N, C-alpha and C positions, 0 to 999 in steps of 0.2 A: 503494498499499499503506501502511495507516495505521501511524503511528509513535505512537499514544497507548500506555498502557499499559493492556492487556487485563485486565478483573478479571471473573472467574466470580461470580455472583452465584446460589447455591443455596440455595432455601429452600420448601417446598410451601405457602408464603405467598405467592399472586400478587401481592396488593396490596402486600407488604413488599417484592417484588422490583422491581416496578414504581417505587416510593418511591424506593429506592436508587439504581435505575437513572436515575431522573431527578435525584437530587442528583450522580452521579458526571459524568454528561455535559458537562454546563456547567465542568467543574474540569477538563476535558481527558482524561478518563480514557474507555474504551472498554468499557462493560458488557455483559457477557453475561449474559443470565438464563435459568437452568434451574429448574423447578418439579417433577420428580422425579428422584430417587434415579439413574434409569438415564440418563437425558438429561444429567444435570450428570457424571456418571462418563465417559459418552461424549465429552464435551466437553472434559474434561481429557484425554483419549487424543487427541483429534484434534488439538489446535492450543495452540500454547505459550502461559500464560500470566502475568501478573505478579505477580496475588495472587489469593486464594480467599475470598471471602466465605458462608460457609456456616451453617444452620442447625445447632444443636449434636446434635441428633437425626441429622440426616445426615452431619456429622461424624463423631461419635465412635460412638455406637450401631447405625449402619447403615454404618461404614466409609470413608466419603467421604475423610477426613483421611488414613486409611493409604495411598487410591489417591494423592491428591495428592503424598503424599512418594513412594512409591513413583516417580510420575513425574517429578518435579522436586524433589528432595528439599530445597533450599535457599529456595523458594517460600514465602512468609508466607503464614499463613491467620488470617483473623480469626473468630470463633465467635460467634455471636449465640445468646443464650439466656438465660432467667427462672428457673434455680435458684438464683441468689445464690452464697453462700459455695461450697459445693458445686462448681458451674459454673468458680468461679473457680480452685479449685484442681487441678479434673481438667485445666482447660487450661492452666495452668503447669506440672503434670507430664509434658504433650505437647506444651509449647514451642509453643504458639499463642498466639495475643492474644485476650481476651475482652471482648466488649462487650454489657451487659446491655439487654435490652428492657425497655421502648419505647426503640430506637435513636436516641442522639441526634444528629443531622447535624452539627453541628461538631465532636465528638469521633469520629464516623467518620471524616470527610475527614482530621483531623490524625491518625489513626492510620493509616490507608493512606497519607499522603504519607511521614510518617517509614517504615513498614515498606518501601514501594519504595524511597525513598533507602538504607535498610541493604542492602538488593538489589542496588544498583548504586552501589558505593563509587568515590568518587576515590581511587586510588592512586599517591601521590607519593613519600612518605618512611617510612622505617622506622618501623613501629611496634612500642613496646617497653614489657612489663611494668612497672609501677610499685610493684607491691608493697604496694599500699593506703595511698598518703598520706593523710594527714590534708587534707581541705578544707573550706570554708565554702560553700556554694552557696546564694546569696540568702537568707543567714540560716542555713540548715539545716546542720547537720553532717553531711560526707559522706565517702565516700573516692574516690580517684583509682585506678583499674584500670588504666589503660594510657594512653600518651601519644605523641604524634608531634609533629612540628613544625607540622601544621596543626590537631591538635586533641586530643580525648581521650575516655575513657569513664570514666563515673561511676557509682558506687552508692550511692544516697540512700533512707533509710527510705521505707517504703510506706505515707504518709498524706497527710492534704492538704497540708501545708506543704510537700512535698517535689514536688509537680507546678510543672513550669516553664514558666515562658511560652517564647513563640519564643526571645528573647534574655534573658540573663542574665549574672550575675556570679560568678565565682570565685575565691576566695582560698586559697593555700596559705603557709599562716601559718610554716610552716618554713624558707621560702627568702625571704617577702616579697613573692611574685608574686601580682600580681592581673591574670586577663584578663576580656574581655569574649567570650561565646560564642554561638553560632546553636545552638538546638537541633536536630538532624538526625534522631532518633529517640527514642523512649522506649518500655520493652516492664518488665513484669513477671516476675520471677524467682525463683527460689527462691533463698534466703538461708541463713544459719546459723540456721536453726529459726523464720526469719519471712519472709514475702513481703518484697522489697525491689524497688526501681525501678531497672533500667539504664537510662543515658543515654549515647549518642553525639552530642559536640557540636564545632564546627568555631570556630578563633579568628574572631573577625571586627571590623572596625572599632577594632583597636587601635592606640593611639599607637606610634611606633617603640621606644620604651623598654621599653613593658611587651613587646611581640614579641620583643625583643632578650631580655629577662630568660627570658621564656619558653623562646625556645631554647637558651639557655643552660641553663635547668633540664633539658630534655631531653636536651640534650648529655651532660648528667653522670650520667645513668641508663645502666648497663650493659645490653647485648643479652644477653637470658637465654633459653638453650635454642632450640627453635623459633620464638620472636616473631623473631629474627634475618632469619626466610625469610619473615616476613609484612609486606604495606606499611600503609600508612595507610589504615584504611576505615571508620574512626568508628564501630567496633561493639564 
């Protein structure tokens, strides 16, 4: 039995389905191509899957996103489209990830990897709400949304300067802590009037002094309400 993450590719463009499948297979994924709405819908009902890549018409106008949410509510969806800002806004409202056509291979693979990591988190310690502490992330003013001993979630302005590399630095000026982080996932989400980027990250390759300072910082933050029952998911 295959242990590779199964990804359903639903698009009426057979060539697009084939190209994306060819990109995914060497990366350790199991692509499943479906070029009609009926075939894609049947596939979602028959077997489990780890992520859906869907044409925007299939997803939104013909209801495939609704089918996916009803079948596996927490399974991520990546929508492919060419309607620019309107498509981006609709994707944010429906809580899915959007990639414009022509699809960029590197961006698609990065998006998929982070989305699946988000859906398969490591749970080790309590995650705490952080009440939007100020942070400087690779020189960009940002906010820390929640923290755990192993990582954090950030909110960054949605612009080119806030696009994070796989590894980056975050400083918390209020307490003088600076740590190195590995990006686990990133997603555009509705903010206060404008779109923002949310990013989950894990501490990595930090010297003992920095790791200890971070743990002390996490320990000072009280557990608030339902956050006490949540485990660290980097999401």
